[in-house]
N, C-alpha and C positions, 0 to 999 in steps of 0.2 A: 245500285246503291252507292253513296259517296262513301269515301274512306272514312271520315268521322262518322257518319252512320254506322258503319259496320263494326268500328272499334267499340262504338257505344252501345251496339247489339252483343259483343262479345263479353263486355265487360258486365251488363245486366245477366246474361247466361250464367256467367262465373260466381256471380252472387247468388243466382236462384240456387244453382246446383251447391254451393256452400251452406245456403240455408237450408237445403233437403238434408243436410248431413252428409253430403257427399265430401270427400278429400279432395281440397283444392291445394296443390303444393304451392309453396312461397317460392318467388323468385325463379332460380334456374333447377325445377322440379323437386324442391325439396320441401318438407312439412316442418322440417325444424331449422333453426339457425342459431349459433352461438353468438350474443351480443358482449362486447368487452368495454369495459369502463377503466382506464382509456381506452380507445379502441384500437390501438396499436400495442404490440410487446417494446420494450425498452426499458432502459438504465439510464443512471446519471453517475459521477463520479465526484465524491464530496471533497473537501478542501484536503483531507488526511489521506486521499487516494482510494479510499474503500469504495465499491462497486455498491449501488444500491439498485436491486432490480425493482422496476414497478409492479406491485402486488395487483393485478387486474381484478376488477369484480366482473364475474361473469354469469350470465344467465340465459336458460335456453328458450328462444321465442318459439312458439308454437301457432302454426297457422290455424284459421279456423276448422273445427271438422276433425283435427288431426289425432289419431288416439293418443292415449296416455302412453308413456314408455318409460324405461330406465335407461339413462345413458350409463354405459360401464365400462367402456374402454377409448383410450385414445392412443393415437400412433402419430408422432411428430418427426418431421424431418426438415432441416434447416438449408437454405440454400444462399448463395450469395446473387449480386445483381445480376449475373450473367447467367444464372440458372444452374450453375454448377453445386452439385452436393457438399454439402460441409461437413466434416466429421466422418469420412468414408468409412472408417474403423470402427464408428460408434456414431451410427447417424443421425440418431435422434433419441427420442423418449416414446416408449410404449408402456403404459400402465392402466390401472383400474382408477376410475372415477365416479362412482357410485352417485347419480344425482337423479332423483325422481322428475320425470317430465310430465305435466298436467296434460289432460286433454284439452283441445282446442275449443273450450267453452268459457264462458264468463256469466257471472250473476247478474241480474238485470235489477234486483232490489239492493237492499243495504247490506244483505249477507256478505260475507269474502270467501264463503267457500260453499260451492254447490257442486251437485251432479246433475246428470239428466234424468234422475227420479225426483229432484226439487222443481218446485214449480215456478221457479224464478231463475231459469238458465236460457241460453242462447248462443249460438255457434260466434265465437269471436276470438281475438288475439290472446293468448295467453303466455305467462312466462313462469318457467321454475323458479325455485328457491335460488338466491346468489350463491354463489361458490367462486373459490379464488382458482385462478388459471393463469400462469404467467411463463415466462420462458426459462430456461436453464441457464444458471450462471456461467457455464462454458462458452455460450454465444456471445456474452459482454467482453470476457477474456479474448477471444478469439478477434473480435471486431476492434477491440482496443489495439491488439497486436497489429491488426492490419492497416488501422488508421497510422499508428505510431510509424509503419514502413512506407507509407505515403501510397498505400493501395486504396482504391475507392471503396466504400461501404456502402454507399447508394443500393437502395433495391432488395437488400436482405430481407429473406422472410422466410417464415414457416409455413410448411405445408402441414395441414392436420386432418387426419381422418377420424372422425368421431363414429363409434359403435355403439348402437343400443337395441335394445328387444321392446317389442310392443307388451302390455299387459297380457295379450294371446300368443305372446312368444314368437311373433314374426322377427326377424331380423333387420334393421335398417341401419344404414351408414350414409354419412354425407361428408364432403370435403369443404374446407374453407382454407384460405391463406390469410396469413396476419403479417403485416408489416412490421420491420424492427427498426425502431428509431434508436438513435443516440445523438444528444441527450434527449431523453424524454423523462420530465420532471415527474419524481414519485412522491410531490406532496399533494 
């Protein structure tokens, strides 16, 4: 079988399995992914010298067939461009972030909300309600200090581990890296 035929067959098999209700993970083995708008963390400094952290709107993207869950906790650690942990004494942030994650289903009719008990649903990409998820101010201060000292600040990023539980109480976690940019307009 030719390589393109094998790829097409594999894609068809994944689509069929997803249509049958089997969970097919997104990307790197994940059923969930947090999308950010803007897609990176960052800040700007206004004319008076005040730091303005970009307030990122976030949503959990849910793969077709993925179970409903609740995002409960996040752990954030910050790294410089060489991969060194920043703030070793206070490495990052850990806290609760209660966000309801819907099932990986969509409504096929005019309804905006449906369940598997409805007649107008199918497996599809779903999204949670929007929530705010942004970096801590100490990162902006440290980045500005490094830039003022002539040190590079390219490649700074946050490593985030998201923790959730499905509605059947199965623990789920996934990891994402978020780039940190200066200046990132907050408008």
